matplotlib code that plots the C-alpha trace (Angstrom):
import matplotlib.pyplot as plt

x = [13.6, 12.2, 8.4, 6.7, 3.6, 1.4, -1.1, -3.9, -3.4, -6.2, -3.6, -4.9, -1.8, -2.1, 1.3, 3.4, 4.0, 3.9, 7.7, 10.3, 13.0, 10.8, 11.2, 7.6, 6.6, 3.5, 3.2, 4.9, 7.1, 10.5, 13.1, 15.7, 17.8, 18.2, 14.5, 14.2, 18.0, 21.1, 22.5, 24.8, 26.4, 27.4, 25.8, 25.7, 22.5, 23.0, 20.7, 21.1, 24.7, 24.1, 25.9, 24.6, 24.1, 22.4, 20.2, 19.6, 16.5, 15.9, 12.7, 9.5, 9.1, 6.0, 3.6, 0.5, 0.5, 2.3, 6.3, 8.7, 12.0, 13.7, 17.3, 15.8, 13.3, 14.4, 11.2, 11.1, 13.8, 15.6, 12.5, 9.4, 8.3, 6.9, 6.5, 4.2, 3.3, 1.8, 0.2, -1.3, -2.7, -6.9, -6.1, -3.1, -1.3, 2.0, 3.9, 7.3, 9.3, 10.8, 13.0, 14.7, 15.3, 17.0, 18.3, 17.8, 21.6, 21.4, 18.1, 19.6, 23.0, 21.1, 18.9, 22.4, 24.0, 20.5, 21.0, 24.5, 24.9, 26.8]
y = [14.2, 14.6, 14.8, 17.4, 17.8, 20.7, 22.8, 20.8, 18.6, 17.3, 16.6, 12.6, 11.6, 8.2, 9.0, 9.5, 5.5, 5.1, 6.7, 3.8, 6.9, 8.7, 12.1, 12.9, 15.6, 16.5, 20.3, 22.4, 19.4, 19.8, 16.9, 15.1, 13.2, 10.3, 9.7, 6.6, 6.4, 4.6, 8.3, 9.5, 12.6, 15.0, 14.1, 17.1, 16.6, 15.7, 18.3, 21.1, 20.6, 21.5, 19.8, 19.5, 16.8, 14.0, 14.4, 18.0, 18.9, 21.5, 23.8, 22.7, 22.9, 23.9, 24.9, 24.2, 20.8, 17.5, 18.1, 16.2, 16.9, 17.2, 15.6, 12.8, 11.8, 8.9, 8.1, 5.4, 4.0, 1.1, 0.2, 0.3, 0.6, 4.0, 6.8, 5.6, 8.9, 9.7, 6.1, 6.1, 9.9, 10.5, 13.6, 13.5, 16.1, 14.2, 15.3, 15.9, 18.3, 20.5, 22.2, 18.8, 17.4, 14.0, 11.0, 7.6, 7.1, 10.4, 8.8, 5.3, 7.1, 9.2, 6.1, 4.7, 7.2, 7.5, 3.8, 2.9, -0.4, -1.7]
z = [-6.9, -3.3, -2.2, -0.6, 0.9, -0.5, 1.5, 0.2, 3.3, 5.6, 8.2, 8.2, 9.2, 6.6, 5.3, 8.2, 9.7, 5.5, 5.3, 5.6, 6.6, 9.3, 6.7, 7.3, 10.7, 11.6, 10.7, 13.4, 14.9, 15.2, 12.7, 13.8, 11.5, 13.4, 13.6, 12.3, 10.8, 11.9, 12.1, 15.1, 15.8, 12.8, 9.6, 6.4, 4.8, 1.3, 0.2, 2.2, 2.8, 6.4, 9.0, 12.5, 14.9, 14.2, 17.1, 16.9, 16.8, 13.7, 12.9, 10.9, 7.4, 7.9, 10.6, 9.5, 7.5, 7.6, 5.8, 4.5, 5.4, 2.0, 3.6, 4.6, 1.4, -0.7, -2.7, -1.2, -3.4, -1.8, 0.0, -2.4, -5.8, -5.2, -2.9, 0.0, 0.9, -2.5, -2.2, 1.1, 0.5, 0.4, -1.3, -3.3, -1.9, -1.9, -5.2, -6.8, -4.6, -8.6, -6.4, -5.6, -8.4, -7.8, -9.7, -8.4, -8.0, -5.6, -3.9, -3.5, -2.1, -0.1, 1.5, 2.1, 4.1, 6.3, 7.4, 8.3, 8.4, 11.7]

ax = plt.figure().add_subplot(projection="3d")
ax.plot(x, y, z, "-o")
ax.set_aspect("equal")
plt.show()
């Protein structure tokens, strides 16, 4: 499943640079599929099923605290043994998102779709 950041977030920003998919954004910040990935052109999110231009700015998930773009979160599968955001969070607010239950195979497929080899 994807990871989410709860309202207990203290906005320290420790999680943001740890994400290999660049899926973590500051509250209120627009996000793009192309941020930190190799995506170009049209892309369909594997969770949202929404097709957009990879460089299109999308609405923030949260205005007040850091958030994770679900369509980019792979729980660090294929990069690390555990979600790095949760590993560095000083207040343990990076938790499983029960709304997005995914198998390891689905998470690895998402990773592969975000990081297309040239």
